[in-house]
N, C-alpha and C positions, 0 to 999 in steps of 0.2 A: 345898350339897346336890347330889348327883348328879342329872343330868337323864335318865340312862338307868339302869334297874335290870336286872340279869341274875340271875334266880332259877331254881331247879330244882325240879320236882315229879317225882321219880323219873327216868324216862328223858326227860322233857320239859323243855326249857329255855324259859323265858318271859322275853322281852325287852320291857320296858315303857318307854314314852316318858312323861316327866313334867316338862314345862316350862310351868307355868301362866302365864297363863290359857288360852292357845290352842296350846300345844305347837309354837310356831314353830321352824322349823329355822334356828337361828342358828349361828354358828361353833362355839360351845362344845358345843351339842348334836350337831352333825355330827362333831366330833372324838370325843366320847364314844361315839357310835354306831359309828364306825369301830373304836375300841378294843374295844368289846364284840364286834363281828363277828370281830375278830382272835382273841379268846379262844375263840369258837365254832369257828373254823377250826382252832386249835391243839388243842382238846379237844372234838371234835364230840359233841353229845348224840345221842339217837336221834330227836328231833323238836324243832321250834322253833315257838313261837307268838310272833308280834309283835303287840302291842296298845298301847293308850294309856290313861292316866288322864285324868280331867277331862271337860269338856262337849264337847270336840272331839277327834277323832283328831289333827288338825293344821290350823291355818289356813294352812299352807304355809311357804314360806321367808320369813324375816325380810328385808324388802327392804333394810334397812341393809347386809346382806351385799353387795348389788350396787353400792351407792353408791361411785362413784369408781373402780371396777375398770377396768383397761386390758384390751384384748382378750387380751393374753398372760396376765394374771392370771385372767381368766375361763376361758380354755382350761385352765389348770392346775387350777382348781377343778372343772370338769366332768370332767376326767380322773380326779380323785380320787373324785368321787361315783359316776361310772360304775363304777369299780373296786369300790366298796362294793357296788353292786348285783350285779356279777359274782360277788363272793365269796359273797353270799347265795345266788345261783342255783346256785353250784357245790357248796354243802354237800351231802354224800352222805346226805341224810335228808329226810323230809317237812317242808316249811316252810309255815306257815299264817299268814295275816294276818287279824286280826279288827278290823273297822271298826264301831264302835258309833255313830258320829255323823259330823259333817262331816269330810271327808278330802280335802285339797287338795294340789296340786303335789307337792312332794318326798315326802310321805307316801304319796300315791296312787302315785307312781312306784315307791317301795319296795315297795308292796303287789303291784305287777305283776311284781316280781322274785321273788315267792314262788310256790310251787306252787299254792296254793289261797287264794282270797279269800272270806272269810265276811263278810256284812254284816247289820247290824240293819235292820229294816224302815224306820226313819226316817233311816238313813244317807244322806248325799249326797256325791257325788264330783265333782271338777272339776280340770282342768288349765287354770288361768286365767292362765297366763303372758302372754297377749296384753294384759292390762291394763298391763303395763310394757314392752310391745314386744318380748317375748321368746318363744321357742318352748321347750317342755319339753326339758331337756338332761340328765336323769338316766335316759333310756331309755324314758320313758313312751309316746311316740308310737309307736315301733316295736313295743313290747310290746302296746299296744292293737291295732295292726294284726295281730299274731299271733293275738290272741284274737278280735277282732271284725271284722277285715277292714280294708283300707286306707281305704275310704270312711267308715266309722264313725270311724276314728282321725282322719281329716282333719276331720270334722264336730265331734267333741268338742274338738279342739285349737283349730280356727279360730274356733269360736263362743265359746269360753271359758265356756260355760254350765255350770250344775250339773245333774247327773243323779241320779235316785233309784236306790235299790238294785234295785228291780224292773225298771227299764229296762235297767240294766247286766247283770242276770241274763239277760234276753232276748237281749242282745248277746253272751253268753258271756264277759263280763269278770268278773262276780261268779259264783262257783260256787254259793253257797247264800245265800238270804235267810232269816234267822231272826227270830222275834219279839223285839221290844224287851225285853219282860219276860223276865228270865233269860238274856239274850244272853251275858253274860260267862261264866256257868257252862256254857252249852251250847257255846260256842266252845272253852273250855278242855277240856271232856270230849272234844270232837271231835278236838282236836289230841293230847290224851293217848292216845286210842285209836290214832291213827296211830303215835305214838311207841312204843307197846307192840307194834307189829306186826313183820314181818320186815324190819328196817332195810336189810339188804343187798339184798333184793329190791326195796324201794322205790327205792334208789339206782339199780338197774339199770333200773327203769321210767323214772326221770328221764333216764337216759342214752339210752334208746331213743327217747323222745319228742324229745329235743334233736337226736339224729342225724337224725330225719325232718325236723325244722324246718330244720336247718342245711344238709342235703345233698340236698334235693329230694324228700321225701315218703316214703311207706311202703316202696317198694322199696329206697331208700337205707338206711332204718333196718333192713330185713331183713338187710343185710350184717353188722350189729353184733349181731343177736340171738343167733346160736349161741354166740358167745364170752361175752357178758354173761350169758345164761341158763345156759350150761354151767358157768360158774364158780360159780354158786350151789350146785351139787351138792357143793362142798367146804365149805359153811358148816354150822355146828352147827344153825342155825335150820332149814334145809331137812331135814337128817338127822333132827332131832327131830320135826319136823312130819310127815314121811312115816311115821316109826315110830309116832307117836301116832295117825295116821289109820288105819293098818292094825290097830292094837291096840284102839282105842277109838272110831273113827269120826271124822268131821270136827269141827273146832271145839274141840279139846282141847289144841292145841299151845301151849306157853309159849315165847315168843320172847325171846332175850337180846341180839339184835343182833350175833351172832357167826357 
């Protein structure tokens, strides 16, 4: 059976992790995940929701993967996995990660490569690589630093402790904490709503945020805004939305991602 499912709900792609009992990231799962992301890159939807089946989002990486690796082999593995995160980050559409329960190491790092992280009230998160003498190598540390600051990133990684959703929401790691009851449906509806929006405008938003992060803040991002926002005036979405606003008022536009 496949460990990764890629399904579609209209404009929304839903990528589900299903490797019971703990959705461990073994080699087979990582290979299937990379193939699924390849398909998303080749034929982008208008939104992506990443979620998991079972009682945990993931118990982390299957430690058997590390056993006997040479430094050179480990280097190659992390290059591949970082590339996976980079491909998710580069998707020109809103990406949402939904964590309904325990979310450790590789899964947590993947979530930090998504635009938005939703968590159930009882979800817990951790980068616990310290238990095997390792530091997170799928980009988790630096992406935590972007969201929560360097001191919080060092704390979370060096302690190897588990953190609840409410704490990580305060630290700006988690975007929204939702009730456990009905979490799956709420997260799906949230992602579907983004997928039904102005896809090209969302892609421009991502590019502007990234320009600010990569090149020194708001003024660096300002240099990219005129071109990115200006190009939106050639899209059918903007033309239709402006027309419907003038004819019927706000809130009546139907977006098609064009």
